N, C-alpha and C positions, 0 to 999 in steps of 0.2 A: 504494500500500500504506500502510495506517495504521501509525503507530509508537506504541510505548508512550509515553505522556506523562501528566503530572498537570496538570490545569487547575483551579485553584480561583479563583473569580471574585468580583470585586466589579463592580457595574455602575453603580449610581446614586451621586450625590454624597452628602455627609454629610447625615444627617437630624438634626434638633435633638436633642442629648443622646445620640445613638447613633452612634459612629464606624463608618464603613463597614468598617474592618479588623476590627471585632468581630463582623461578620455573615459567616458562612462556611457555605456549603452543601457537604456532602461525601458522597460515596458510600463506604460502609465496605467497600472492597475494596482490597487492596494494588495498587501500581502495575503489577506484572507478573503479574496474575492470568491463569492458563491453565486452560482447562477442556476436558474431552472433550465431544464431540458429545452433547448431552442429559444432561450431568452436572449435577446439581442443586446450587443454591447459594441461600442467603438473600440478598436484596438489601435493604440498610438505608440509608436516606437520612437524614442528620443535619443539622439546622439549628440553629446556635448563635445565641443571643440572639434567636431568633424562635420564635413559638408558633403561627403560623397562616400560611396562604397557599394559593395554588393550585399544586400540583405537577404537572409533566408529565415523564414519563420515557419516553425512546425508545431503541430498539436499532436502529441503522442506519436511523433514521427511522420505524420502526414503533412505534406508541404502546403502551406497557405500563402506562400510568397506572392502568388499571382493576384491575391486580393488587395495588395497594398499599392498605393500610389506614393511617389516620392523618389528621391529625397526633395523635400521642400525646405529651402533655407529659412531659418528663423533665428531669433535671439532668445534662447532659453535663459531664464533666471535674470534677464535684464542686465547682463554684465558686458554688453556691447561686443561679445565674442560671437562669431557666426557659428551656428549649430545647424542640425538637420533633423527633420521629422519625416517619418513614414506613417501612413494612415490607412486603415481598412475600416469602413463604416459598417455598422449593423451586422457584425459577425455573430454567429451562434454555434453552439455545440449540441448536436442532436443525439449523442450517445452519452447516457448517464454514467457517472463515476468520476474518477480523478482524471483530469486533463493536464498534462505537462505542456505548457506553452513555452517555447524556446525561440529566442531571437539571436541570430549570429550575424554580425556585420564584419565583412572582410574589407580592409582598406590598406593602402600603402603603408600606413603607420602601424598596422597590426590587426589582430582579430579580437573582436569584443563580443561578449555574450551576456544575456540575461535570461532568467527563467522565472515563471510563475506556475505554481501548482494550484489549479482551480477545481473546486468541487462542483459538479453538475448534478443537481437533484432531479430524479426522474419525474416526469409529468406526462404519462401516457394519456391518450384521449379517454376521458371517463365514460362509463356506460350511461350515466345520467349526470346532469349538471346541478351544482348547488349554488345558491345565491350567497354572496358575501357582503356583510355590512360591517364596516370598521368605524367605530365611534371614537373620536379623539377629543378629549377634554384638554384643551391647550393649557398647560401649566397645572393640571389637576392632580396635585399630589394627594396622598392619603388624607392629609389634613383638610384639603378643600372638599374632598368627597365626604369626610366626616362633617364638615360645616354644613354642606347641603342637606345631609341627613338630619342633623340636629335641628336646623332651622325649620325644615319642612315637616319633619315627623314628630316634633314635640308639641304640635298644636293639638287642641282637643279633638278626639275622635268622636265623642259624644259630649253633650254639654256637661262641663265640670270634670271630665275625665281626660287628662292629657295623654297623648300618644306615646310619650316617653315618661315612664314612672318606674320607680324602684330599679332603675338601671337598665330596663328592657324597653324595646320599641314594640308597639302593636304591629307596625308595618315598616319594613325596611324600604330603601330606595329600589327602584326597578333594577339598577345595575347590581345592587347587593343581592337581589333575588335570583340572579343568574347562578347556575349550579357550580361552575368551575372558576377557581381563582388562581392567579399566578402573580409573579412580580418580575419586573424587567429592569435591567441595567441599560444606561443610555448615553454613554460617553460618545463624542463624535470622533472622527479620525484624527483631529488635531487639538481637541480641548477636553479637559475634564468636565466642564460645565458647558453644554452646547446651546446653540440657539435653535429656533424652530425649523430652519432649512435642513440641516443634516439629520435631525431626528425624524422629520417627515420623510426624508429620503430613505432612511433606514426602514421606516414602516411601509414605504412604497416599493422599495427595490430589493430589500434583504441585504443591503450593503451599506457601509459607512462612507461618509464623505466629510469634507471640510466645512467649517462654519461659513454660511452664506450660500453654499452650493446646493443646487436643486437637481437631483437625479443625474448628476455627472460625477466624474472622478477628477481629482486635481491633475494639473499638468504643468509643464515648465514655463508656460506663458502667463500664468496667473498673476505674476508680478506686474504684468502690463496694465491691469486695471486696478491693482492694489485692493484697498478696502471698499471701493465703490467705483463702478464703471460710469463712463459718460459716452456721449455720442461718438467721440473719437476713439475710445478704447473698448467699446462694447464687443468688438470682434474677438478680443482676448477672453471675454467671458462666455462667448458662444462657441469657442473651439475646443472646449473640454470634452473628453471622452464621455459619451452619453450611455446610460444604461436604461433599458426598457423597464417601466414600472409594471407592477402586477396588473393594474387596470388596463394598460395598453396591451400587455401580453395576452390577457384573457380575451380582449376584443379582437386582436389580430388573429389569434389561433382558433378561437371557438365562437366568435360572434357575440360575446357578452356585450351588454350595454353598460356604459359608465355614468355614474352620478357623482357629482362633487357639490356638496352643500356645506356652507360655512356662514357664520355670522360676521366674519371679517370681510374685507375686500376679497373678491374671488382671485385676485392676483397676489394675495398674501402668501407667505412662505408655505404654510401647511397645505392649502389646496393646490398651490402651484406645483408642488413636488410630485403629484400624482399624474399630471398630464402635460408637463412642460420640462424643459431642460436648459439650465443656465448656470454659469458659475457665480452669478450675482443675483440674489433674491430680490433686489430692488429694480430689476429690469421689467417693470410692470407692463409696458407697452408690448414688449416682445413676448411676455408670458401669455397675454390674452390673444395675441396673434397666433401663438402655437396652439392654444385651445381650438382655434378655428382651422388652422393648417398644421396639424400635428406631424412633426418630422419623422416619427416612428410609425405612423399609420398612413404612409404614402400621401401626406399632405391633406388628408381628410380630417374632419373635426374629431377631437378626442372625446370630451364629455357629451353625452346625450342629454343630460340634465346638469345645468350649472346654475347655482343660486348663491346669492350673497350680496355684498355691497360693492363699492369700487367702480361705479359706472364711469367715472372720469377717465379710466384707462381705455374705454371704448370710444371716446368722444372725438370726432374728427376735428373739432375746434381746438383740441388740446394736443392730440397726437401729431408728431412731426410729419408722419406720412399722410396725414389728412384722411385716413381710411375711417369709414363709419363701420366699426366692427359689429355693432349690434344689427345694423341693416344687413350686413353680409351674413350673419347668422340667420336672420329672418329669410333671406333669399335662399338659404339652404333648407328651409322648412321648419325652422325653430319658431315656436310660439314665444313671443317676448311678453313678460309680465313685469310690472313695476310696483305693485301694491299687494297687500294681503287680500284685498277684495278681488283683484284680478287673479291671484293665485288660487283662491277658492273655486274659481270657475274652471281650473285646469282639470281635465279628465284623462283616464287611462288611454284613451284614443289619441291624445296629443303626443305624438311619438317623440318629439324633442322639445325641450323647454329651456329657455334662459330667463332667469329671474334676477333682475338687478333692483335692489330695494333701497339703495341710497347712492347718491352721487354728490361729490364735492363741487361746489362752485369755485373753481380754481383755474390755474394756468399751468403751463408746462414748467417742470422743475429745471433749474439751471443745468443739470446734468444732461437733459434731453432724452433720458431713458424712462422717465416716469412723470407723473403729475406732481405739482408742487405740494399738494395735500391729498390725503387718502380718506375716503368715506367708508369706514367700517359701520356696520349696522349698530343701532343703539342697543344697549343691554336690556335684558328682560326687566330689570327693576324700573327702568325709565319707560319702557313700552307699557308697563302696567300703570304708569303715572303715579308711582309711589313717591313720597317726599324723601329726598336724599338727606342723610345725616349732615350735620353742620360742616363737617370737615371734608365732605365730598361735593363735587361740582354739580350744579343744576344741569339738566339735560339740554342738548341742542339738537333738534331734529332737522333743521335746515330745510323745512318744507316737506320732509318725508315722514309725516305723522302716521301713515297707514302701513307700518312695517309688520310682516308676519313674525310669529314666534317659530322657534326651531322645530317644534313638534309638527306644526302645519307644513313647514318646508319638507320635513322628512316624510310625512304622510304622502304628500303629492309626488315627491321624488320616487317613492316606492311604487305608487300607482302607475306612473308613466313608465318607469324602467321595466316593471313586470309585464306591462302591456294589458290589453283588454281581457285576455284570458288568464292573466297572472302567471304565465308559464315561460316568459322570456327570461333567461338567466342574466343576472346583473351583478356588478360590483358597485357598491355605494360607500363613499366616505362622507361622514357627517362630523363637522367640527364645531365645538363651542369655543369660539376664539377668545372671548373677553374675560374668561377666568384668568387668563394670562395678562391681557391688556390692562384690566383693572387692578391686578396685583402689582404691576409695575409702579402704579401711582398709589399703592397701598389703600385702595378703596374696597373695603370689605363688602358693603352692601351691593355695590356694583358687580362684584365677582360672585358672591354666594348665591344670589338669585339666578345667576347664569348657570350655576351647577344644577339648580332645580329645573331650569328650562331644559338643560342638557338631558337630565334624567327623564323628563317627560318625552323627549325625542327617543330615548332608549325604549321607553314604554310603548311607543308607536310601533317600533320594529318588533318587539316581543309580541304585541297583540296581533300583528299581521302574520307573524311566522307560526304562532302557537297552533292554530287549527289546521295548518297545512299537512296533508298526508300524501306521500310520506314526508317526513321532516326533511326540508331541503334548503334551509337558510341558516348559515353559521353567522353568529353575531359576536363581535369582540369589542369590548369597551376598555380603553386605556388612556394614557396621557403621553405627551411627547417629551416633556422635561419638567423640572420642578420650579416652584416659587417659594418664597420665604415664610409664608404665613404659618403661625402655630396657634393652637387653641389654648388659652390660658385660664379660662374660667367663665363665670357668669357675672355680668354687670347689671346692677339695678340703677337705671338712669331715667328720670322723668323726661317726658317728651320735650318739656320746655328747655332742658339742657341738651338733649340729644339732637335736636334740630336747630339749635342756636347757631347763627352764622355771624353774629356781631361781636360776641365776647370771645376774644382769643388772645393768646400770649405768644410773642415771638421769642424763641430761645436760640442760642448758638453755643457751640462747643468748639474750642480750638484744640487742634491736635497736630502732631508732626507732619501730617499729610494735608493740612489745610483746616479751614473753618467750616463747620457743618451747621446749618440752620434749619429750623422747623417752626411751623405755626401750630400751636396747640389750641384745640377747640374744646368745648365742654363735653363732647362725646368721647373724650380721650380714654376713659376707662374701658370703653367698648372696643376701641381701635387704637392700640398703642404703637405709635410709630418708632422708627429706629432710634431716635435720640432720647426717648423717654424710658426711664428704668421700668422694668416689669414689676418690680416690687416683690412682695411676699404673697403666697397663696393662702396664708393663714395657718393656724395651728392644726393639730391632729384630731380635733373633736369629731365625733361620729354621732349618728342617730338624729332623730328629728330636730333637737335643738340647734344643730349645725345649720339648719335651713335659715335661721335668723342671724347667723354669725356673719358679721361684716368684715371683709378683708379689703385689700387694695382694689378689687374689682367688683365689689358689691356683695351679694349673698351667695352662700353655697346653695346646692340644690340644682334645679334644672331651669332652662329658659321657659317662658310662658307666652311664646308667640301666639298670635291670634290670626286665624284665617276666616274672617267673618263671611266672605262670599263663597267659600268652599271651592275656589279655583285651584287649590294646591299651592298658591303663593301667599304666605303670610303678609299682612299689610305693614308690618313693622311699626305699628302705632299702638298706643295705649287705648284700650277699649274696655269699659266696664271694670276698671281697676286691674286689668291684666294687660300684658304686652310690654311692660317696661323692663322685665328681666331678659336681657339680650345676651347673646354669646359674646364673650370677650376674647379678642384675638390680638396677636402681636406680630409686627413686621420688623425685619432686621435689615432688609436691603430693598432696593427698587429694581432688582434684577433677578435673573434665574439663579436657582440653587441646585445642588445635587442631592437626590435621595432616590432610592429604589421606588419605582412607580407601580401602582396597583393595576391589575388587569382582571377582567371578568369575561367569561365566554359562555355561550349557550348555542345549542344546535348540533348538527352532525359534525363530528370531529372535535367537539369542544374539549374533550379530555386531553387532547394534545397540548393544551395551554396551561396545564397544571405545573407548578414548580417555579423555579427561579432561573431566568434565562435572559439572554441579550435581546434588545429591542429588534435587532435585525432578523430574529427568528420569527417574528409575528407574521410577515407575509409568506415566509417559507412554510410555516405551519398551516396557514390558510390555504396555500397552494396544495399542500399534501392532503388536506381535508377534501379538496375538490377532486384531486386526481385519483384518490384511492378509496376503497371500500372501508368505511369506518364503523360498520355495523357492530363489530365485536366491542369496540370502545364504547359505542353509544349504549349497547345493552348493559355493559358494566356500570356505566354512569346511571342508567335508569334503575339498576338494582340498588345502587347506593342511595338514590333519591327516594325511591318508593318502598324500600324495605322498612316495615313498621318498627322493627326491633332496633334500628339505628337511630341515634339521637337526632332531634329536630332543632334547628336554630330558631329561637323565638323571633317572630316578625317576618320570617322567610317562607 
C-alpha cells in the first residue's frame, strides 16, 4: 500500500551559477489530496528557476504527459526569476485506490522529480439515488447550539410550566433530535484558526485549502494578488488548480440538481465554495458569473436553486462588465423572486429559481472585483421586528422589508429541487450565515435567534424526509468554524435597563499591544464583552434557595423567556412578570476561535458520521452514503433507536 508522502527532488550536481537547491519541481497538490472516483481536478506542475525541459507525468505508471500544455513562462513566488508551469485541466482518476502521480522534468541542468500519492475513493453508479442536505450553521459552535436550545426551549410548554425545568428539556432542538452525533476538526491548510472559505471548501470538496481560497488549491502565483485581488491581479486568483465540488460532481455524473440557500450574500464564502472556484473569496462578480457559467459543468449554470442576499453582484450598473446576470438567469429559464411573498408562490413545477432578497444601494469597490458594500439578509431577530438590546444596533432593511425566513427558503428549495413528483435527486446546502456575522460584533440576540431560525430550517428537511419510503434523504447538520461566545449564567435585567440605549460608559485599557476601548450599556450582565471581567458565578449553594441567590449575572436557576404568539421565537421582552431572566453570555474576541465542532446526521448512511473526524471527511462520507448500500448500518441504527430496553434521552 502506498503512503502519503512528499518527495521533492534534486538529482544532478551543481550547475555553474545555479545551485541545485534553487531548482525545484513541484506538483501543486496538497500532501493529503483525496478524490472521489472520476472527481475532476486541475493538475499544475511548477518548475522554479527553469523555463524549459521535457516533462513526463505518470499515474501508477500510465503516461499522462499528452494532457499537459506548456511550458508557460511565469514568475512563481514573485521573486522576478523566470519559472515555468505545465497544466492539465479537469483530470480525473477512474480507478479507485492509491494513485502515485509522478512528474519528471529533464533539462540541460539536470533531472527533477516530484511525487504525490492520492487516495481515490470508489463511487460506482448507485442502484438508487439518495438526496443530500448539508446544513451549515456558520460559526455555530456547541455553545451557540446550546444558546439556541436554551432560549427557544425554556419557554412555557403549557401555561406556568417551563420547557426547561429540573435540568431537563421537554423538547430538544430539531438538530438535537437527529439520531447520530459526531465532532469535527477544522484547521485549514495554512492556519490553525481558519476563515469560512477553506472550511466551506473542505465541506464541499473533501480537501483542505488556504485561507480565502474557494475550491482551489494554492499555487506559486498566489503572491501576485496577495491578500486581496483587484482588476489587474485577479488573473492570479483565477489560475489556481480547481477541484470539483461534491455538488458539481453529482450533477455532472448523475444528473443531480443543486441548491444553494444562504442568509448571506449568495457570493459569500460558504455558498461560493460549492459552485465556484477562486483563490480570493472577495471576487464576488466572478463568483456569480461562475454560478451562471460554471467552468466545471461545461459553462452551464451550477445551482438550480440559488437564494440569499447580495443582489448588487448581479447588477449591470455596478459590474464592470455591465452584464445583467439576473436577466441572463431568467433567459435560461430561472424564475426570479425578490420577496417572501413572491417566494411563497414558487411551486415544484418551477424547475429553476433564483431568489435575491436584499441588494445594497452601492457602487463598485475600488478593487473592481466586487461591490463597495454587501447586502446580507437581515437576521431573524430583526425580521421578527423584535426590539434589539441597548448594546446592539437597530435594524436597517434598506427597503427590503419582505424578506423570507430560512425555513421558507429551505421548504421551497426542496420542493423545486425534488420536482413535481418528488423523485428528482438533489444536493442542497443550507447556510445560516449570521450566527457568525453577529458574533463578530458580539451581538448575542442577533446571533441566537438565527440559531433558532436555522433549527426551524432543519425541521423542514426532517419533516419532508421522514414519511418518504424508502428512506432516501441523508441530512447532516454542522458548522464550519468557531466563534468566541461562552455561556456564563442567567441575568435578571429589567426591560428598562436591557433596552436602554442612552446610558452607557466608555472604558479603555492600555496594554503593550495598544489601547482597547469599549462602550458598556446597561445590558452588560447579559452580554459581557471582551474588556469586561466575567466576575464570579457565585458560591456553591444548591437547592431551591439558590434560585434567589444573586451573583454577578443575576439569579441562579433557568431563563424564563416568553413566546407569547407561539411562533417558536421568544419575544425577549418582559410579559406578565416573566421574561426578564435572560441567558448571560461572554465574548472574548471579535473573530473566529478554534474548538471541535458539533455534527448531527439522520437518514440513510447517517451512522457513518459517528465519532471524531476531520471536516474534510463530511463530503466523502456523504458520497459513500450515496454510492453504497447502507442498509446494514441503517438497520443497526434503527435497532439502537427503537429498542425499548435502551435508555431514552429526555426531550428527544
